[in-house]
C-alpha positions in Angstrom: 120.0 93.0 12.4 119.0 93.9 8.9 118.7 91.2 6.4 117.4 90.8 2.8 115.6 87.7 1.8 112.9 86.1 -0.3 109.6 84.7 1.0 108.8 82.9 -2.2 109.8 83.0 -5.9 108.6 86.2 -7.6 110.0 87.6 -10.8 112.6 90.2 -10.4 110.3 92.8 -11.8 108.1 92.4 -8.6 109.4 94.7 -5.8 108.5 92.0 -3.3 110.9 89.4 -4.9 113.4 90.5 -2.3 112.4 92.1 1.0 114.3 93.7 3.9 113.5 92.4 7.4 114.8 92.3 11.0 116.1 89.1 12.4 118.3 88.1 15.4 122.1 88.1 15.1 123.1 84.5 14.6 125.4 82.7 17.1 128.5 80.9 15.9 128.9 77.2 16.4 132.2 75.6 17.6 133.9 75.9 14.1 132.1 79.1 13.0 132.9 82.7 12.7 130.4 85.5 13.2 131.3 88.1 10.5 130.1 91.7 10.2 129.4 91.9 6.4 130.9 94.9 4.7 130.4 93.9 1.0 128.7 91.2 -1.0 128.7 90.1 -4.6 125.9 88.6 -6.6 126.2 85.3 -8.7 123.8 83.5 -10.9 123.4 80.8 -8.2 121.6 83.5 -6.1 118.9 83.8 -8.7 118.7 80.0 -9.2 118.1 79.4 -5.5 115.5 82.2 -5.4 113.7 80.5 -8.3 113.8 77.2 -6.5 111.8 78.6 -3.6 108.6 78.2 -5.6 105.2 79.3 -4.3 105.6 78.2 -0.8 105.9 81.0 1.7 109.2 81.0 3.6 109.0 82.2 7.2 111.4 83.7 8.0 112.5 84.7 4.5 115.4 82.8 2.9 118.6 84.9 3.1 120.5 84.6 -0.1 124.0 85.5 -1.2 127.3 83.5 -1.0 130.1 86.0 -1.7 131.2 88.3 1.1 134.0 90.2 2.7 133.8 91.5 6.3 135.2 91.7 9.8 135.2 88.9 12.3 133.1 89.8 15.4 133.2 86.5 17.3 134.8 83.1 16.9 133.6 79.6 17.8 135.2 77.6 20.7 137.1 75.3 18.4 138.4 78.0 16.0 142.2 78.5 16.1 143.1 80.4 12.9 141.1 83.6 13.3 140.4 86.2 16.0 138.1 89.2 16.5 138.9 92.0 14.1 140.3 89.9 11.3 139.3 91.0 7.8 138.1 88.0 5.9 136.4 86.9 2.7 134.6 83.7 1.7 131.9 82.0 -0.4 130.2 80.2 2.5 127.8 77.2 2.4 124.9 77.3 0.0 122.9 75.2 2.5 123.1 77.8 5.3 121.8 81.4 5.5 123.6 83.6 3.0 125.5 86.9 3.3 122.7 89.3 2.4 122.6 90.4 6.1 124.5 92.6 8.4 126.0 89.6 10.2 126.6 86.1 9.0 127.8 82.8 10.6 130.2 80.9 8.4 132.3 77.8 8.9 135.9 79.0 9.5 137.3 76.2 7.3 135.8 78.0 4.2 137.3 81.4 5.1 140.6 83.2 4.5 141.9 86.6 5.4 141.1 89.0 2.6 143.9 90.5 0.5 145.4 93.1 2.7 145.9 95.6 -0.1 142.3 95.2 -1.5 139.1 96.9 -0.3 136.2 94.8 1.0 134.3 95.5 -2.2 137.1 94.2 -4.4 137.6 91.2 -2.2 133.9 90.3 -2.1 133.9 89.8 -5.9 136.3 86.9 -5.7 135.5 83.9 -3.5 132.8 81.9 -5.3 134.3 82.4 -8.8 137.9 82.1 -7.7 137.3 78.8 -5.9 135.3 77.5 -8.8 138.0 78.4 -11.3 140.8 77.0 -9.1 139.0 73.7 -8.5 137.9 73.4 -12.1 141.3 74.0 -13.7 143.7 72.5 -11.3 141.8 69.9 -9.3 139.2 68.6 -11.8 140.8 69.2 -15.2 144.3 68.3 -14.0 146.0 71.4 -15.4 149.3 72.1 -13.6 149.4 75.6 -12.1 153.2 75.7 -12.2 153.5 75.7 -16.0 153.9 72.0 -17.0 151.1 72.5 -19.5 152.6 75.8 -20.9 151.5 76.7 -24.4 148.7 74.2 -24.6 145.4 75.6 -25.8 142.3 76.1 -23.6 138.9 77.2 -24.9 136.9 79.1 -22.4 133.2 79.4 -23.4 131.7 82.5 -21.8 135.0 84.1 -20.9 133.5 87.4 -19.6 131.1 85.9 -17.1 131.9 85.8 -13.4 133.6 82.4 -13.4 135.3 83.1 -16.8 136.7 86.3 -15.2 138.6 84.1 -12.7 139.4 81.2 -15.1 141.1 83.4 -17.7 143.8 84.9 -15.5 144.5 81.6 -13.7 144.8 79.8 -17.0 147.0 82.5 -18.4 149.2 82.4 -15.3 149.6 78.7 -15.8 151.1 79.4 -19.2 148.2 78.2 -21.4 147.2 79.8 -24.6 143.8 81.1 -23.7 141.0 81.4 -26.3 137.9 82.9 -24.9 134.4 83.4 -26.3 132.8 86.8 -26.2 130.4 88.6 -28.5 130.2 92.3 -27.6 133.0 94.8 -27.8 133.0 95.4 -24.1 133.2 91.7 -23.2 135.8 91.0 -25.8 138.0 93.8 -24.4 137.3 92.5 -20.9 138.6 89.0 -21.8 141.7 90.5 -23.4 142.4 92.6 -20.3 142.1 89.5 -18.1 144.8 87.7 -20.2 143.0 85.9 -23.1 145.3 85.4 -26.1 142.5 85.3 -28.7 138.7 86.0 -28.7 136.1 84.2 -30.8 132.4 84.7 -30.9 130.0 82.3 -29.3 127.3 83.7 -31.6 129.1 82.1 -34.5 130.2 78.6 -35.3 133.2 77.9 -33.1 134.9 75.3 -35.3 135.8 77.5 -38.3 136.9 80.3 -36.0 139.3 77.9 -34.2 140.5 76.6 -37.6 141.3 80.2 -38.5 143.5 80.4 -35.4 145.4 77.2 -36.5 143.8 75.1 -33.7 142.5 71.7 -34.8 141.7 70.5 -31.3 141.8 71.9 -27.8 143.5 69.8 -25.1 141.3 71.7 -22.6 137.8 73.1 -22.9 136.0 74.9 -20.1 132.3 75.3 -20.9 131.1 77.9 -18.4 127.7 78.7 -20.0 125.4 76.1 -21.5 126.4 72.4 -21.4 123.7 71.3 -23.8 123.9 74.1 -26.3 127.6 73.5 -26.9 127.7 69.7 -26.4 128.2 68.8 -30.1 130.6 71.8 -30.6 132.8 70.7 -27.7 132.8 67.2 -29.0 134.1 68.4 -32.4 136.6 70.8 -30.8 138.1 68.6 -28.1 141.4 67.1 -28.9 141.9 63.3 -28.5 142.6 62.5 -24.8 141.5 66.0 -24.0 139.6 67.3 -21.0 136.2 69.0 -20.9 135.3 70.9 -17.8 131.6 71.7 -17.0 129.9 73.8 -14.4 126.3 74.2 -15.7 123.8 71.4 -15.0 121.9 69.9 -17.9 118.1 70.1 -18.2 117.9 67.2 -20.7 120.0 64.1 -21.3 123.1 64.4 -23.5 124.6 61.6 -25.5 127.9 60.7 -23.9 128.9 57.9 -26.2 130.3 58.1 -29.8 131.7 60.3 -31.2 132.9 61.6 -27.8 133.9 58.1 -26.6 136.2 57.7 -29.6 138.4 60.5 -28.3 138.8 58.9 -24.8 138.0 62.2 -23.2 138.1 63.2 -19.6 134.7 64.9 -18.8 134.6 66.5 -15.3 132.1 68.5 -13.3 132.9 71.3 -10.9 130.4 72.4 -8.2 131.9 74.9 -5.7 129.4 73.8 -3.0 130.4 70.2 -2.9 132.9 70.3 0.0 130.6 72.4 2.3 127.3 70.7 1.3 128.6 67.1 1.8 131.1 68.0 4.6 134.0 66.3 2.9 137.1 65.6 5.0 139.0 68.3 3.1 136.5 71.2 3.6 139.4 73.3 4.7 140.8 73.2 1.2 138.5 76.0 0.2 140.0 78.3 2.8 143.4 77.3 1.6 142.5 78.1 -2.0 141.3 81.6 -0.9 144.6 82.1 1.0 146.5 81.4 -2.3 144.2 83.7 -4.2 144.7 86.5 -1.6 148.5 86.1 -2.0 148.2 86.4 -5.8 146.1 89.6 -5.3 148.5 91.2 -2.9 151.4 90.4 -5.2 149.6 92.0 -8.2 149.2 88.6 -10.0 145.4 88.5 -10.0 143.2 91.2 -11.4 140.3 93.0 -9.8 137.2 91.6 -11.4 134.3 93.8 -10.2 132.8 95.8 -13.0 130.0 97.5 -11.0 129.9 98.5 -7.4 126.7 99.8 -5.7 127.3 102.0 -2.7 124.5 100.5 -0.6 123.3 97.0 0.2 119.6 97.4 -0.2 116.7 95.7 -2.0 116.7 98.1 -4.9 120.4 97.5 -5.7 120.1 93.8 -5.1 117.2 93.5 -7.4 119.1 95.3 -10.1 122.0 92.8 -9.7 119.6 89.8 -9.8 118.1 91.2 -13.0 121.6 91.5 -14.6 122.4 87.9 -13.6 119.1 86.6 -15.0 119.3 88.6 -18.3 123.0 87.8 -18.9 123.8 91.5 -19.4 126.6 91.7 -16.8 130.2 90.9 -17.3 132.7 90.4 -14.5 131.3 90.7 -11.0 128.7 93.1 -9.5 129.2 94.1 -5.9 127.3 95.9 -3.2 129.0 97.6 -0.3 127.8 99.1 3.0 124.5 98.9 4.8 122.4 102.1 4.8 
């Protein structure tokens, strides 16, 4: 089969940073599915793992990519919920070979049938960010998806990014007053389209902009961009007994004592890869979340979030998507569909 991978870390400007190669079709284990990949999406984590390869040569190359939609070709001996021919979508396991290949083996517990009314390219944009958003809001931050927290304010920093594009509609559907940060006209419009009530700029001080909206403190803040850069701002903006949700690891220590401590805050981390990486007893929860998301999609209650779709999965298009992730110039999700 064809696959695209990285032998070592090279800057995205180097044509050899991603290469196409031939490799055997993988065989599914007892709980696995073998999926023929129809469409993939690119996330910042793809570029981070490419960077972590360092100078050491990988042989065979490391296959990246953890957002896919495709068709089941074979099922493991212990799989009961899927059969050949099922159309599925998933984010997979960051510790296994990724989806930048014609066929991929993925644990069936991390998979759901794709939205029946959506194309593979639309579905491929969802899994990693939708799971991250659902786990962050409803499992880590404790927000009630049924509306118990209706009209409470949530600040979403980097609302137009991939994860923000999933957090905004889920938070809005839960009845929250969504304030998202965005700086460009296109990203501001995107956040409004997704369901944000108000937009403020992350290139300006957040506190006075929030004061202008009549918000003295947010019960919920989801910082989806830079934990360190906004640490003091989130401390100032978080309401007493509020919850701060984080997804971006810090490079340097941050001070977690006063004045944060004085507010008795709840500070939580969300990492989509935890369940698969550490093989938690509830690994199947991610498949369940995707099943919920698929239902929302088919009922028209969740928006399509891809903003660019390439008509071929190849190294040139994949490099362009990696460049967009690294430079922060993309909004929404970028998707590639079909093998040449």
